C-alpha positions, 0 to 999 in steps of 0.5 A: 858175621860180625862187625869188620875189622875195617872201615868199610867204604862203598863208592857210588857213582858212574866212575865207581868202579874205575876209582875202586880199581884205582885205589887197589895197592894203596897202603892200609886199603884193601879195594874190591871192585864189584865183579860181574857174576859175584854171587851177590857180592860174595867177594866183597863180604869176604874181603870185609870179613877177613881184611885187617887193612885200615879201609875196605873199599868197594862199589857194591851198594846194598841199598842200590835197589831201595835208592832206585826204587825210591827215586822211581817212586817220586820221579813217577817211573817205578811201577806201584809197589816196587820201593816196598819190594826193593825194601823187603829185599834189602831187609832180608839181605841185611838179616841174613848178613848177605849184605852189610850197610857200610860205614861210609858212602862216598858219592862221586860227583854229586853235582852231576846227580839229578835232584831226586838222587841228590835227595836220596844221598844228601837227604834221606841217607845223610839225614838217617846218619849224618856223616856217613854219606859224603861227597867226593870228586870222581877221582881215586886221588879225591877219594884217597885224601878223603879216607883220612878225614872221614868223620865219625858220626852215628850209625845207621838206624838199628834195627833198620826196618821202620827207617827203610819202611818209612822211605815212602813218607820221605819226599824229596823236596822235604828231605833236607840236604845236607852240606855234605 
């Protein structure tokens, strides 16, 4: 699967599914809420590959397991090895094109995030690719307005192996928070 024709935006946060569903029907937006039992995101992959809309927006984060494992590693809530297993699973999915990194992450309600989660989104991920992680209010209107003003920036580290495998050494308090 090559690069999609559209700009792919992953919406994350507690209200992500609701916001993605509310964006459906906007001109130049193909909204694909992740559905339970969706065969690991098959609908999302197909929409991204086939759409000619300016934006494909969905709520299936390809790094969700890595982010949760990273937070659990530093919060002391995940068993030893969880981060490494999550990283290898993500790398495998990326290599086999079962998932793909989006052009942008839109993080809903960043003020409502815990400290470690804030460092994941606006320290670790934003540090890997500035301008690719953007905060937004948890509403479809806020995200709609944000889409037109997305700034380009460098792509995610490619290949992602070294970056993802090095996450255990990125300490939350030392991952500088971007202004977002």
